[in-house]
C-alpha positions in Angstrom: 0.0 0.2 -0.4 1.6 3.4 -1.2 0.6 5.7 1.7 1.2 9.1 0.7 1.9 12.7 3.1 0.2 15.8 3.6 0.4 19.1 6.2 -1.3 18.8 9.1 -3.3 22.7 8.6 -5.8 24.1 11.0 -9.4 25.6 9.7 -7.0 29.1 8.9 -5.1 27.2 6.3 -1.3 27.1 7.9 0.6 24.3 9.4 0.8 23.1 12.2 4.8 22.9 13.2 6.5 19.8 14.4 2.8 18.6 15.5 2.1 15.4 15.3 -1.9 13.9 14.7 -3.2 11.3 17.5 -5.0 9.9 14.1 -1.2 8.9 12.8 -1.9 6.0 14.9 -1.0 2.6 12.8 -3.9 0.9 15.3 -6.6 3.2 14.1 -4.8 3.0 10.7 -5.5 -1.1 10.6 -9.3 -0.3 11.5 -9.9 -0.2 8.9 -8.1 -2.5 6.8 -9.8 -5.6 4.8 -9.4 -9.0 4.8 -8.3 -8.8 1.4 -5.9 -5.7 1.9 -8.0 -2.8 1.2 -7.7 -0.5 3.0 -11.7 0.7 3.1 -13.0 4.6 2.5 -13.7 6.5 6.0 -14.1 9.6 8.1 -12.9 10.0 11.6 -13.2 12.7 13.3 -11.6 12.6 17.2 -10.7 16.5 19.7 -7.2 16.4 21.0 -5.6 19.1 23.0 -8.7 21.5 22.4 -8.1 20.9 18.2 -10.3 19.0 16.3 -8.4 16.9 14.1 -10.0 14.5 10.5 -8.5 12.0 9.0 -9.9 10.9 5.8 -9.0 8.0 3.9 -9.9 7.5 0.9 -7.9 4.2 -1.1 -4.1 4.5 -0.6 -4.6 7.9 0.8 -4.7 9.2 3.8 -5.3 13.2 5.3 -6.1 14.5 8.9 -6.6 18.3 9.0 -6.6 20.1 12.1 -9.5 22.6 13.0 -9.4 25.5 16.2 -13.7 25.0 16.1 -15.1 21.5 16.4 -18.2 23.1 14.3 -15.6 23.8 11.3 -14.3 20.5 11.5 -17.8 18.9 11.5 -18.8 20.8 8.5 -15.9 19.5 7.2 -16.1 16.3 7.5 -19.8 16.4 6.5 -18.5 17.2 3.2 -15.4 14.0 2.7 -18.8 11.9 4.0 -20.3 13.1 1.2 -17.5 13.1 -1.8 -17.1 9.8 -0.6 -20.2 8.3 -0.3 -20.9 6.7 3.2 -22.9 6.6 5.4 -21.7 8.5 8.4 -18.6 9.6 9.2 -17.0 8.3 13.1 -16.2 10.7 16.1 -13.5 8.9 18.3 
């Protein structure tokens, strides 16, 4: 599986320096791997340290974005859910 890395940005588009998203853990990533090795598309929202993170997995690409406001994170997650054609997104 090829994994792309992206800069983590907050709701205002500024890169977050020297921060690692809690969503990038190997345990969470493995939850979405099917028995045939394919990664299921998903959208996940989590709050950590006063920030809101949205993780989007689509095929072999993974994107994590950080937001200062919960409402921005939820709106972004809803848009990604619709784009991927998912029934819902996960709030962890």
